TITIVEX-995779 format. One record per residue (C-alpha): residue number from 1; residue in one letter; x, y, z; chain. Coordinates in nm, 3 decimals, always signed. Each point is the difference from the previous one (the first is absolute). Layout:
   nr  rest        u        v        w  kette
  NUM     a        X        Y        Z      A
...
***
This chain:
   nr  rest        u        v        w  kette
    1     m   +2.734   -3.558   +2.519      A
    2     d   +0.334   -0.171   -0.068      A
    3     l   +0.138   +0.162   -0.315      A
    4     f   +0.340   -0.165   -0.012      A
    5     t   -0.040   -0.375   +0.051      A
    6     p   -0.019   -0.133   -0.358      A
    7     i   -0.332   -0.164   -0.085      A
    8     v   +0.081   -0.080   -0.366      A
    9     d   +0.277   -0.198   -0.166      A
   10     q   +0.339   +0.169   -0.023      A
   11     e   -0.014   +0.040   -0.379      A
   12     k   -0.326   +0.196   +0.031      A
   13     l   +0.138   +0.259   +0.241      A
   14     h   +0.049   +0.347   -0.143      A
   15     p   +0.369   +0.097   -0.025      A
   16     s   -0.056   +0.310   +0.215      A
   17     f   -0.161   -0.211   +0.270      A
   18     q   +0.283   -0.252   -0.023      A
   19     s   +0.248   +0.282   +0.042      A
   20     i   -0.149   +0.143   +0.319      A
   21     a   -0.063   -0.350   +0.138      A
   22     c   +0.364   -0.085   -0.068      A
   23     e   +0.130   +0.319   +0.159      A
   24     r   -0.233   -0.059   +0.294      A
   25     n   +0.048   +0.346   +0.143      A
   26     r   -0.240   -0.047   +0.287      A
   27     y   -0.010   +0.374   +0.068      A
   28     a   -0.124   +0.079   -0.350      A
   29     l   -0.235   -0.298   +0.006      A
   30     d   -0.143   +0.135   +0.325      A
   31     v   -0.085   +0.322   -0.186      A
   32     l   -0.210   -0.194   -0.250      A
   33     q   -0.166   -0.197   +0.277      A
   34     d   -0.090   +0.330   +0.163      A
   35     w   -0.147   +0.124   -0.326      A
   36     a   -0.206   -0.318   -0.017      A
   37     r   -0.132   +0.027   +0.356      A
   38     g   -0.378   +0.031   -0.021      A
   39     f   -0.007   -0.092   -0.368      A
   40     q   -0.263   -0.263   -0.081      A
   41     d   +0.064   -0.258   -0.270      A
   42     r   -0.357   -0.014   -0.128      A
   43     d   +0.048   -0.266   -0.266      A
   44     s   +0.282   -0.198   +0.168      A
   45     k   +0.232   +0.070   -0.293      A
   46     f   +0.202   +0.296   +0.116      A
   47     v   +0.301   -0.186   +0.145      A
   48     k   +0.028   -0.210   -0.315      A
   49     e   -0.016   +0.314   -0.215      A
   50     f   +0.261   +0.171   +0.219      A
   51     q   +0.235   -0.294   -0.049      A
   52     t   -0.064   -0.057   -0.371      A
   53     s   -0.067   +0.347   -0.148      A
   54     f   +0.144   +0.220   +0.279      A
   55     e   -0.016   +0.361   -0.129      A
   56     p   -0.383   +0.035   -0.015      A
   57     a   -0.035   -0.154   +0.346      A
   58     f   +0.290   +0.205   +0.140      A
   59     w   -0.169   +0.320   -0.125      A
   60     e   -0.329   -0.108   +0.155      A
   61     l   +0.169   -0.054   +0.337      A
   62     y   +0.157   +0.344   -0.023      A
   63     l   -0.336   +0.160   -0.073      A
   64     h   -0.151   -0.179   +0.298      A
   65     a   +0.274   +0.148   +0.216      A
   66     i   -0.071   +0.347   -0.145      A
   67     l   -0.370   -0.026   +0.080      A
   68     k   +0.082   -0.108   +0.355      A
   69     h   +0.240   +0.291   +0.038      A
   70     f   -0.272   +0.248   -0.094      A
   71     q   -0.244   -0.180   +0.234      A
   72     l   -0.239   -0.097   -0.278      A
   73     a   -0.227   -0.292   +0.084      A
   74     v   -0.026   -0.272   -0.266      A
   75     d   -0.299   -0.232   -0.033      A
   76     f   +0.140   -0.338   -0.108      A
   77     q   -0.335   -0.171   -0.039      A
   78     h   +0.002   +0.107   -0.367      A
   79     n   +0.233   -0.190   -0.230      A
   80     r   +0.023   +0.281   -0.254      A
   81     p   +0.136   +0.258   -0.050      A
   82     d   +0.317   -0.057   +0.201      A
   83     f   -0.082   +0.251   +0.275      A
   84     v   -0.339   +0.129   +0.102      A
   85     v   +0.054   +0.288   +0.242      A
   86     t   -0.292   +0.076   +0.228      A
   87     s   +0.127   +0.250   +0.257      A
   88     p   +0.056   +0.288   +0.047      A
   89     y   -0.061   +0.027   -0.376      A
   90     e   -0.168   -0.237   -0.242      A
   91     f   +0.189   -0.093   -0.315      A
   92     s   +0.145   -0.304   -0.169      A
   93     m   +0.351   -0.062   -0.122      A
   94     e   +0.126   -0.245   -0.260      A
   95     a   +0.367   -0.099   -0.011      A
   96     t   +0.181   -0.067   -0.325      A
   97     v   +0.357   -0.005   -0.125      A
   98     a   +0.172   +0.049   -0.333      A
   99     l   +0.204   -0.309   -0.088      A
  100     n   +0.238   -0.078   -0.285      A
  101     d   -0.118   -0.133   -0.333      A
  102     t   +0.157   -0.280   -0.204      A
  103     r   +0.255   +0.237   -0.154      A
  104     t   +0.140   +0.146   +0.319      A
  105     t   +0.207   -0.139   +0.284      A
  106     p   -0.190   -0.062   +0.326      A
  107     i   +0.099   +0.218   +0.289      A
  108     h   +0.145   -0.288   +0.203      A
  109     r   +0.269   -0.063   -0.265      A
  110     q   +0.143   +0.348   +0.039      A
  111     t   +0.371   +0.045   -0.073      A
  112     a   +0.221   +0.303   -0.055      A
  113     e   -0.038   -0.055   -0.374      A
  114     d   -0.369   +0.089   +0.032      A
  115     i   +0.067   +0.361   +0.102      A
  116     p   -0.182   +0.198   -0.272      A
  117     d   +0.218   +0.192   -0.245      A
  118     d   -0.300   +0.197   -0.133      A
  119     l   -0.237   +0.130   +0.267      A
  120     n   -0.260   +0.109   -0.254      A
  121     k   -0.028   -0.348   -0.151      A
  122     f   +0.001   -0.150   +0.349      A
  123     n   -0.278   +0.231   +0.117      A
  124     e   -0.208   -0.038   -0.315      A
  125     e   -0.003   -0.380   +0.030      A
  126     a   -0.083   +0.029   +0.370      A
  127     i   -0.293   +0.235   -0.076      A
  128     v   -0.142   -0.263   -0.234      A
  129     r   +0.018   -0.265   +0.271      A
  130     l   -0.168   +0.231   +0.253      A
  131     s   -0.268   +0.081   -0.256      A
  132     n   -0.075   -0.368   -0.054      A
  133     s   -0.047   -0.055   +0.374      A
  134     f   -0.210   +0.315   +0.038      A
  135     s   -0.225   -0.087   -0.294      A
  136     s   -0.050   -0.357   +0.116      A
  137     k   -0.123   +0.110   +0.343      A
  138     l   -0.216   +0.277   -0.145      A
  139     e   -0.172   -0.261   -0.216      A
  140     k   -0.032   -0.226   +0.304      A
  141     y   -0.173   +0.279   +0.189      A
  142     r   -0.242   +0.071   -0.281      A
  143     n   -0.088   -0.364   -0.066      A
  144     s   -0.002   -0.132   +0.356      A
  145     y   +0.076   +0.218   +0.301      A
  146     s   -0.235   +0.286   -0.087      A
  147     s   -0.305   -0.219   +0.054      A
  148     l   +0.098   -0.099   +0.355      A
  149     g   -0.199   +0.166   +0.276      A
  150     h   +0.308   +0.068   +0.215      A
  151     v   +0.179   +0.168   -0.294      A
  152     r   -0.278   +0.181   -0.181      A
  153     d   -0.027   +0.379   +0.048      A
  154     k   +0.324   +0.017   +0.199      A
  155     p   +0.356   +0.103   -0.092      A
  156     f   +0.207   -0.269   -0.171      A
  157     v   +0.378   +0.020   +0.034      A
  158     l   +0.251   -0.180   -0.220      A
  159     a   +0.326   -0.083   +0.177      A
  160     l   +0.266   -0.053   -0.264      A
  161     a   +0.367   -0.098   +0.033      A
  162     p   +0.276   -0.052   -0.259      A
  163     f   +0.175   -0.339   -0.005      A
  164     d   +0.025   -0.021   -0.378      A
  165     r   +0.374   -0.008   -0.056      A
  166     p   +0.341   +0.010   +0.169      A
  167     f   +0.062   +0.333   +0.170      A
  168     a   -0.372   +0.080   -0.020      A
  169     n   +0.047   +0.233   +0.297      A
  170     l   +0.195   +0.237   -0.227      A
  171     q   -0.338   +0.105   -0.139      A
  172     a   -0.067   +0.194   +0.319      A
  173     q   -0.307   +0.214   -0.076      A
  174     r   +0.071   +0.063   -0.370      A
  175     t   -0.202   -0.285   -0.146      A
  176     i   -0.313   +0.025   +0.212      A
  177     e   -0.025   +0.377   -0.051      A
  178     a   +0.033   -0.049   -0.375      A
  179     l   -0.270   -0.267   +0.001      A
  180     l   -0.247   +0.200   +0.208      A
  181     f   +0.069   +0.357   -0.109      A
  182     g   +0.222   -0.017   -0.308      A
  183     y   +0.268   +0.182   +0.201      A
  184     y   +0.350   -0.111   -0.092      A
  185     v   +0.355   +0.116   +0.059      A
  186     d   +0.267   -0.092   -0.254      A
  187     e   +0.286   -0.086   +0.234      A
  188     e   +0.222   -0.111   -0.288      A
  189     a   -0.009   +0.355   -0.142      A
  190     y   +0.054   +0.145   +0.347      A
  191     i   +0.307   -0.215   +0.055      A
  192     k   +0.142   +0.083   -0.344      A
  193     e   -0.047   +0.373   +0.052      A
  194     g   +0.199   -0.024   +0.320      A
  195     d   -0.156   +0.313   +0.152      A
  196     y   -0.124   -0.108   +0.342      A
  197     s   -0.066   +0.354   +0.121      A
  198     e   -0.352   -0.013   -0.144      A
  199     q   -0.283   -0.246   +0.046      A
  200     p   -0.021   -0.253   -0.286      A
  201     k   -0.241   +0.109   -0.272      A
  202     d   -0.338   -0.168   +0.004      A
  203     q   -0.226   -0.079   -0.291      A
  204     i   -0.353   -0.126   -0.057      A
  205     i   -0.034   -0.320   -0.201      A
  206     e   -0.317   -0.159   -0.134      A
  207     r   +0.121   -0.350   -0.077      A
  208     v   +0.287   -0.244   +0.012      A
  209     l   +0.071   -0.283   -0.241      A
  210     k   +0.007   -0.372   +0.062      A
  211     h   +0.291   -0.202   -0.138      A
  212     n   -0.211   -0.074   -0.309      A
  213     g   -0.075   +0.366   -0.061      A
  214     a   -0.356   -0.007   +0.132      A
  215     p   -0.090   +0.320   +0.191      A
  216     v   -0.097   -0.001   +0.366      A
  217     t   -0.197   +0.302   +0.119      A
  218     v   +0.120   +0.172   +0.317      A
  219     g   -0.142   +0.285   +0.206      A
  220     l   -0.278   -0.223   +0.129      A
  221     f   -0.094   +0.244   +0.278      A
  222     n   -0.020   +0.297   -0.238      A
  223     s   -0.356   -0.091   -0.101      A
  224     d   -0.281   -0.222   +0.124      A
  225     v   +0.128   -0.303   -0.194      A
  226     a   +0.084   -0.171   +0.332      A
  227     k   -0.252   +0.172   +0.226      A
  228     e   -0.063   -0.327   +0.187      A
  229     i   +0.350   +0.017   +0.151      A
  230     s   -0.010   +0.250   +0.286      A
  231     a   +0.374   +0.000   +0.064      A
  232     v   +0.317   -0.194   -0.061      A
  233     v   +0.230   -0.099   +0.285      A
  234     f   +0.359   -0.060   -0.112      A
  235     n   +0.329   -0.077   +0.171      A
  236     p   +0.306   -0.103   -0.200      A
  237     t   +0.198   -0.047   +0.323      A
  238     a   -0.234   -0.271   +0.137      A
  239     t   +0.244   -0.280   -0.078      A
  240     w   +0.197   -0.251   +0.205      A
  241     g   +0.231   +0.292   +0.073      A
  242     k   -0.284   +0.155   +0.202      A
  243     a   -0.009   -0.306   +0.226      A
  244     l   +0.378   +0.014   +0.043      A
  245     a   -0.016   +0.372   +0.078      A
  246     l   -0.268   -0.048   +0.266      A
  247     s   +0.163   -0.303   +0.160      A
  248     q   +0.174   +0.012   +0.336      A
  249     d   +0.298   -0.208   -0.114      A
  250     p   +0.291   +0.093   +0.231      A
  251     a   +0.260   -0.159   -0.228      A
  252     s   -0.128   +0.096   -0.343      A
  253     h   +0.237   -0.006   -0.297      A
  254     s   -0.228   +0.228   -0.202      A
  255     v   +0.096   +0.340   -0.139      A
  256     f   -0.278   +0.237   -0.106      A
  257     t   +0.005   +0.272   -0.262      A
  258     a   -0.302   +0.229   +0.014      A
  259     v   -0.104   +0.297   -0.212      A
  260     s   -0.260   +0.239   +0.139      A
  261     l   -0.177   +0.317   -0.103      A
  262     n   +0.182   +0.330   +0.028      A
  263     v   -0.262   +0.275   -0.010      A
  264     s   +0.265   +0.272   -0.006      A
  265     g   +0.200   -0.111   -0.302      A
  266     s   +0.023   -0.209   -0.313      A
  267     i   +0.236   -0.259   +0.146      A
  268     p   -0.171   -0.248   +0.235      A
  269     h   +0.144   -0.101   +0.334      A
  270     k   +0.207   -0.317   -0.016      A
  271     i   +0.145   -0.213   +0.278      A
  272     t   +0.188   -0.329   +0.018      A
  273     l   +0.005   -0.157   +0.344      A
  274     p   +0.042   -0.338   +0.168      A
  275     k   -0.308   -0.150   +0.161      A
  276     a   +0.110   +0.107   +0.347      A
  277     s   -0.024   +0.366   -0.104      A
  278     y   -0.286   -0.014   -0.249      A
  279     m   -0.359   +0.084   +0.094      A
  280     e   -0.313   -0.057   -0.207      A
  281     h   -0.372   -0.004   +0.079      A
  282     l   -0.267   -0.239   -0.123      A
  283     i   -0.178   +0.276   -0.192      A
  284     d   +0.310   +0.160   -0.150      A
  285     g   -0.032   +0.001   -0.379      A
  286     l   -0.379   -0.018   +0.005      A
  287     r   -0.174   +0.210   -0.266      A
  288     v   -0.373   +0.065   -0.041      A
  289     y   -0.136   +0.138   -0.327      A
  290     h   -0.362   +0.112   +0.009      A
  291     n   -0.215   -0.007   -0.312      A
  292     p   -0.162   +0.344   -0.047      A
  293     h   -0.269   -0.164   -0.216      A
  294     a   -0.085   -0.279   +0.246      A
  295     s   -0.364   -0.093   +0.033      A
  296     y   +0.059   -0.050   +0.372      A
  297     p   +0.302   +0.202   +0.120      A
  298     l   +0.222   -0.137   +0.273      A
  299     p   +0.030   +0.236   +0.300      A
  300     t   +0.341   +0.162   -0.006      A
  301     d   +0.064   -0.029   +0.373      A
  302     i   +0.000   -0.384   +0.011      A
  303     f   +0.370   -0.040   -0.082      A
  304     r   +0.118   +0.348   +0.093      A
  305     n   +0.344   -0.004   +0.159      A
  306     y   +0.312   +0.209   -0.050      A
  307     r   +0.179   -0.313   -0.128      A
  308     v   -0.266   -0.065   -0.266      A
  309     f   -0.016   +0.174   -0.335      A
  310     q   -0.357   +0.081   -0.101      A
  311     t   -0.151   +0.199   -0.284      A
  312     y   -0.360   +0.095   -0.072      A
  313     w   -0.207   +0.264   -0.174      A
  314     d   -0.139   +0.272   +0.225      A
  315     h   -0.336   +0.073   -0.162      A
  316     k   -0.054   +0.308   +0.217      A
  317     e   +0.332   +0.162   -0.095      A
  318     g   +0.002   -0.145   -0.352      A
  319     d   +0.356   -0.126   +0.029      A
  320     w   +0.213   -0.303   +0.083      A
  321     v   +0.123   -0.057   +0.352      A
  322     y   +0.332   -0.180   +0.048      A
  323     e   +0.066   -0.121   +0.351      A
  324     q   +0.372   -0.051   -0.014      A
  325     n   +0.257   +0.057   +0.268      A
  326     d   +0.376   +0.008   +0.017      A
  327     g   +0.144   -0.345   +0.054      A
  328     q   -0.283   -0.204   -0.150      A
  329     l   +0.154   -0.325   -0.124      A
  330     l   +0.024   -0.036   -0.379      A
  331     f   +0.240   -0.290   -0.044      A
  332     r   +0.182   -0.250   +0.215      A
  333     n   +0.248   -0.271   -0.086      A
  334     v   +0.152   -0.253   +0.234      A
  335     q   +0.306   -0.220   -0.032      A
  336     t   +0.034   -0.295   +0.233      A
  337     l   +0.273   -0.257   +0.038      A
  338     i   -0.178   -0.333   +0.040      A
  339     k   +0.107   -0.362   +0.010      A
  340     q   -0.058   -0.232   -0.291      A
  341     c   -0.248   -0.287   +0.040      A
***
């Protein structure tokens, strides 16, 4: 599957695709081609969608690479949902992304002026966008997927990624944990207090507000309101920066800043390194949130890896389990000097 030879007119190409095609970093493009190896374009539209919409197709390629990494066999004879896994476990996975609305700047137009000056406002708006994507796919499952023989009576996983605004990766895990569990950390207050010796104070929220004041309910995994969704897979670091990080470019002009979990203190680990010294894995940043009220629970050992954050309810012990390890990637930013087209 040739992803990079344009098959539509220039004016129809997505700006993000134009950017990587212009840069033509063959090492990073090879990463995407590797992700795509074995992927079957069932409706002969994927390459066009990759070139014209980019982020949803990019996320789908990443998920395909993840499934290959965990040696999960996908049956491509079904055209929906996106991935039907048949071995060694049976479950289906639907990919979706949160994109900008008409009021917000698309992620590909990111400039330094877009750095948020209020993290709470930034996160609240991002939660709304994630909620819209979540709700849309939940409705799709109920009205369509649930009746399919290869989906029915099996776990259904929603794979969700944030591409809804410039610097969307600053969300890290804050927004998805608020949406699913109502768990939120007010980082603005933490920064203003200036006491970094303690962990930032958490709070439980029940709703956020849209720009028009309409409430959006959060804590979707705190009851059976979304019992059809067995788990949510999330990775805010699955961006073009991931491809650059995994590439074998011997003359890269990229500099990486990464923030990772520090299990021993309140201040996370932070590094800034040139590409030659920076290491990152395909599954770094991956997070799996299991729904304790799922009609068909997803086995917790499918994505288990010390690099992967995972949380689930242990019904035997009556408590939450958090599989988190020192060094798990939370955030990554990359700056690259590229030529102008």
